[in-house]
C-alpha positions as CSV (number, residue, x, y, z in Angstrom):
1,R,0.0,0.0,0.0
2,L,2.9,2.4,0.8
3,A,4.4,1.6,-2.6
4,V,1.1,2.3,-4.4
5,L,0.7,5.5,-2.4
6,L,4.2,6.6,-3.5
7,A,3.4,6.0,-7.1
8,C,0.1,7.8,-6.9
9,A,1.8,10.8,-5.1
10,T,4.6,11.0,-7.7
11,F,2.2,11.3,-10.7
12,P,0.7,14.7,-9.6
13,L,4.2,15.9,-8.8
14,L,5.1,15.2,-12.5
15,F,2.0,17.2,-13.6
16,I,2.9,20.1,-11.3
17,G,6.5,20.0,-12.6
18,G,5.1,20.3,-16.1
19,L,3.0,23.3,-15.0
20,V,6.1,24.9,-13.6
21,T,8.0,24.5,-16.9
22,G,5.0,25.5,-19.0
23,K,4.4,28.7,-16.9
24,G,8.1,29.5,-16.9
25,A,7.9,29.5,-13.2
26,G,11.1,27.4,-12.5
27,L,13.0,30.5,-11.4
28,A,10.2,32.3,-9.6
29,V,11.9,31.5,-6.3
30,P,15.6,32.5,-6.8
31,D,17.0,30.7,-3.8
32,W,17.4,27.1,-2.6
33,P,16.8,25.2,-0.3
34,T,15.2,28.3,1.3
35,T,12.3,30.2,-0.2
36,F,13.1,34.0,-0.2
37,G,15.1,33.4,2.9
38,Y,12.3,31.4,4.7
39,N,12.5,27.9,5.8
40,M,10.7,26.1,2.9
41,F,8.0,24.7,5.1
42,L,7.4,28.0,6.9
43,Y,6.9,30.3,3.9
44,P,3.7,32.3,4.3
45,W,0.8,31.1,2.3
46,S,-0.3,34.7,1.7
47,K,2.8,35.3,-0.4
48,M,2.3,32.3,-2.7
49,V,1.0,34.3,-5.6
50,G,1.5,34.1,-9.4
51,N,4.4,31.9,-10.5
52,I,5.7,31.6,-6.9
53,F,2.6,29.5,-6.1
54,Y,3.5,27.0,-8.8
55,E,7.2,26.8,-7.9
56,H,6.8,26.6,-4.2
57,S,3.9,24.1,-4.4
58,H,6.2,22.0,-6.6
59,R,8.8,22.1,-3.8
60,L,6.3,21.2,-1.1
61,V,4.8,18.2,-3.0
62,A,8.3,17.0,-3.9
63,S,9.2,17.1,-0.2
64,F,6.2,15.0,0.6
65,V,7.2,12.5,-2.0
66,G,10.7,12.4,-0.5
67,L,9.3,11.8,3.0
68,L,7.0,9.1,1.6
69,T,9.9,7.4,-0.1
70,I,11.7,7.2,3.3
71,A,8.5,5.6,4.8
72,V,8.5,3.1,1.9
73,V,12.1,2.1,2.5
74,I,11.4,1.6,6.2
75,G,8.3,-0.4,5.5
76,F,10.2,-2.6,3.0
77,W,13.1,-3.2,5.3
78,L,10.7,-4.2,8.1
79,R,8.3,-6.4,6.2
80,E,9.9,-7.4,2.9
81,P,12.1,-10.6,2.9
82,R,13.4,-10.2,-0.6
83,K,16.8,-8.5,-0.4
84,W,16.8,-7.3,-4.1
85,L,13.4,-5.6,-3.5
86,R,14.7,-3.9,-0.4
87,G,17.7,-2.8,-2.5
88,L,15.3,-1.4,-5.1
89,A,13.6,0.7,-2.4
90,L,16.9,2.1,-1.3
91,A,17.7,2.9,-4.9
92,A,14.4,4.8,-5.1
93,L,15.4,6.8,-2.0
94,A,18.8,7.6,-3.5
95,L,17.1,8.6,-6.8
96,V,14.7,11.0,-5.1
97,V,17.5,12.7,-3.1
98,F,19.5,13.1,-6.4
99,Q,16.4,14.5,-8.0
100,G,15.9,17.1,-5.2
101,V,19.6,18.2,-5.5
102,L,19.2,18.5,-9.3
103,G,16.2,20.7,-8.9
104,G,18.0,22.9,-6.5
105,L,21.1,23.2,-8.7
106,R,18.9,24.1,-11.6
107,V,17.7,27.2,-9.6
108,V,21.2,28.1,-8.3
109,L,23.2,27.5,-11.5
110,L,20.6,28.5,-14.1
111,E,21.5,25.6,-16.4
112,D,18.9,24.4,-18.9
113,T,20.7,21.1,-19.2
114,L,20.0,20.4,-15.5
115,A,16.4,21.1,-16.2
116,I,16.3,18.5,-18.9
117,V,18.1,15.9,-16.7
118,H,15.7,16.9,-13.8
119,A,12.7,16.1,-16.0
120,A,14.1,12.8,-17.3
121,T,15.1,11.7,-13.8
122,A,11.6,12.5,-12.5
123,Q,10.1,10.1,-15.0
124,F,12.7,7.5,-14.2
125,F,11.9,7.7,-10.5
126,F,8.2,7.3,-11.4
127,A,9.1,4.2,-13.3
128,V,10.9,2.8,-10.2
129,T,7.8,3.5,-8.0
130,I,5.7,1.5,-10.4
131,C,8.1,-1.4,-10.2
132,L,8.0,-1.3,-6.4
133,A,4.2,-1.3,-6.4
134,V,4.1,-4.3,-8.9
135,F,6.8,-6.3,-7.2
136,S,5.3,-5.9,-3.7
137,S,1.7,-6.8,-4.8
138,R,0.0,-9.9,-3.8
139,E,-0.7,-10.8,-7.4
140,W,3.1,-10.8,-8.2
141,R,3.8,-13.2,-5.3
142,S,1.0,-15.6,-6.1
143,A,1.3,-18.3,-8.7
144,P,-0.4,-17.2,-12.0
145,P,-3.2,-19.5,-13.1
146,N,-2.5,-18.9,-16.8
147,R,1.0,-18.8,-18.4
148,L,2.2,-17.9,-21.7
149,L,3.7,-20.4,-24.1
150,N,7.1,-21.7,-23.0
151,D,8.7,-20.9,-26.3
152,D,7.1,-17.4,-26.7
153,R,9.6,-14.8,-25.6
154,R,9.0,-12.3,-28.3
155,L,6.1,-10.6,-26.5
156,G,8.3,-9.9,-23.5
157,R,11.0,-8.4,-25.7
158,L,8.5,-6.4,-27.6
159,C,7.0,-4.9,-24.4
160,A,10.5,-4.2,-23.0
161,I,11.6,-2.4,-26.2
162,T,8.3,-0.4,-26.2
163,T,8.9,0.7,-22.6
164,G,12.4,1.9,-23.5
165,L,11.1,3.8,-26.5
166,I,8.4,5.5,-24.5
167,Y,11.0,6.6,-21.9
168,L,13.3,7.9,-24.7
169,Q,10.3,9.7,-26.2
170,I,9.8,11.4,-22.8
171,V,13.4,12.5,-22.7
172,F,13.2,14.1,-26.1
173,G,9.9,15.6,-25.0
174,A,11.8,17.3,-22.2
175,V,14.4,18.6,-24.7
176,V,11.6,20.1,-26.8
177,R,9.9,21.7,-23.8
178,H,13.0,23.3,-22.5
179,T,14.8,24.2,-25.7
180,G,12.3,24.0,-28.5
181,E,14.8,21.8,-30.4
182,R,14.8,18.2,-31.7
183,I,11.2,18.1,-32.6
184,D,12.2,15.7,-35.4
185,A,13.5,13.1,-33.0
186,H,10.4,13.5,-30.8
187,V,8.0,13.0,-33.8
188,G,10.1,10.1,-35.1
189,L,10.1,8.3,-31.8
190,A,6.3,8.9,-31.5
191,A,5.9,6.9,-34.8
192,L,8.1,4.1,-33.4
193,V,6.1,4.0,-30.2
194,A,2.8,3.9,-32.1
195,L,4.0,1.0,-34.2
196,H,5.2,-1.0,-31.2
197,V,2.0,-0.5,-29.2
198,I,0.0,-1.7,-32.2
199,L,2.2,-4.8,-32.4
200,I,1.7,-5.4,-28.7
201,V,-2.1,-5.3,-29.1
202,M,-1.9,-7.7,-32.1
203,R,0.4,-10.1,-30.3
204,V,-1.5,-10.1,-27.0
205,A,-4.7,-11.0,-28.9
206,K,-3.0,-14.3,-29.8
207,H,-2.6,-15.4,-26.2
208,Q,-6.1,-16.6,-25.4
209,D,-4.9,-18.3,-22.2
210,A,-3.8,-15.0,-20.8
211,R,-6.5,-12.8,-22.2
212,L,-7.9,-11.5,-18.9
213,R,-4.4,-10.5,-17.7
214,L,-3.0,-8.9,-20.8
215,N,-5.7,-7.7,-23.1
216,R,-7.0,-5.0,-20.9
217,P,-3.7,-3.2,-20.2
218,A,-2.7,-3.6,-23.8
219,L,-5.9,-2.0,-25.0
220,C,-5.6,0.7,-22.4
221,L,-2.1,1.4,-23.6
222,F,-3.4,1.8,-27.2
223,A,-6.2,4.1,-26.0
224,L,-3.6,6.3,-24.2
225,L,-1.5,6.3,-27.4
226,L,-4.4,7.8,-29.3
227,V,-5.0,10.4,-26.7
228,Q,-1.3,11.2,-26.6
229,L,-1.0,11.6,-30.4
230,A,-4.0,14.0,-30.4
231,L,-2.5,16.0,-27.5
232,G,0.9,16.1,-29.2
233,G,-0.6,17.3,-32.5
234,L,-2.6,20.0,-30.8
235,S,0.4,21.1,-28.7
236,Y,2.6,21.3,-31.7
237,M,0.1,23.4,-33.7
238,G,-0.7,25.7,-30.8
239,K,3.0,26.2,-29.8
240,F,5.0,26.1,-33.0
241,T,2.5,27.1,-35.7
242,A,-0.2,29.6,-36.4
243,L,-2.7,26.9,-37.4
244,L,-4.3,26.8,-34.0
245,R,-4.7,30.0,-32.1
246,L,-4.8,29.3,-28.4
247,S,-4.1,31.4,-25.3
248,G,-1.0,30.8,-23.3
249,N,-2.9,29.0,-20.5
250,W,-4.5,26.6,-23.0
251,I,-1.1,25.8,-24.5
252,V,0.4,25.1,-21.0
253,L,-2.6,22.8,-20.2
254,L,-2.2,20.9,-23.4
255,T,1.6,20.4,-23.1
256,T,1.4,19.5,-19.4
257,T,-1.4,17.0,-20.1
258,H,0.7,15.6,-22.9
259,L,3.5,15.1,-20.4
260,A,1.2,13.4,-17.9
261,V,-0.3,11.0,-20.4
262,G,3.2,10.1,-21.5
263,A,3.9,9.2,-17.9
264,L,0.8,7.1,-17.7
265,M,1.9,5.3,-20.9
266,L,5.3,4.6,-19.3
267,A,3.7,3.2,-16.1
268,L,1.3,1.0,-18.1
269,A,4.1,-0.3,-20.4
270,I,6.2,-1.2,-17.3
271,A,3.3,-3.0,-15.6
272,L,2.5,-4.9,-18.8
273,T,6.1,-5.9,-19.3
274,L,6.5,-7.1,-15.8
275,N,3.2,-9.0,-16.1
276,V,4.4,-10.7,-19.3
277,Y,7.6,-11.7,-17.4
278,R,5.5,-13.1,-14.6
279,L,3.4,-15.1,-16.9
280,S,6.4,-16.4,-18.9
281,S,8.0,-19.8,-18.1
282,G,10.5,-20.0,-15.4
283,V,9.4,-17.2,-13.2
284,K,7.7,-19.4,-10.7
285,D,10.9,-21.5,-10.2
286,R,13.2,-18.5,-9.9
287,D,11.0,-16.7,-7.4
288,R,9.7,-19.7,-5.5
289,R,12.1,-19.2,-2.6
290,G,11.4,-15.5,-2.3
291,E,7.6,-16.0,-2.5
292,A,7.7,-18.8,0.1
293,L,9.6,-16.5,2.5
294,A,7.1,-13.7,1.9
295,E,4.2,-16.1,2.4
296,Q,5.7,-17.5,5.6
297,Y,6.4,-14.0,6.9
298,S,2.9,-12.8,6.2
299,V,1.5,-15.8,8.1
């Protein structure tokens, strides 16, 4: 539950971060880790106006996510018998600390490159939280009633490649948002992601024995792809062309929603990839010892 809560708390943080970038509010607060000389948690609410509201809210929500990550690590080390999963929780904590430092250095050093790395790291941390939630779920520890064909490994590779492409697409999206450059790479990767998602849907349809476990997330991923393509097209026309005349607030909302849907696609692709791995042959044997320990501990 803590891992799920962490993932759910990280998603709105990504959206708020997108608003900060879209509004150009990243430097509204010129100092760090303080806020105009105040302790960050004691800054008066009455002074949170304009872009200061977006930037300072971003810092507060990020702090909450950091504290929640600490709680997750403590919970995993107290209740989780699998060492590799406890290590992954520690890696998430190191990542969120690194992310906070990146955000602070972006303000102090005024480097656009740090802003791009900050955005990419945020999505990577979100991906790790999804992994923590999936690996610690009861479904992952229980033996799956249906399994994929023993000789079918192509679906797993296809899902993993698609996940990597989605993340790479997100990275180039950050480059476009912060610099206005490499739109060609962003559009090209969008085409590759679309092709791979369609291939996933087609291939999942062949696995009748695993339909209830794979069809729904695959179709949801395809639906998100359609929404994402529409948002991307509208964002491009509104921001880089005169074909669509929109106010600044509408453009910010479109681009930020585009970012958020991309994060949801990444999360769903990760969950689908892990589920395919779980349903593939050999998982039960490799994880038998860890599952038995977890079951014994819970009893």
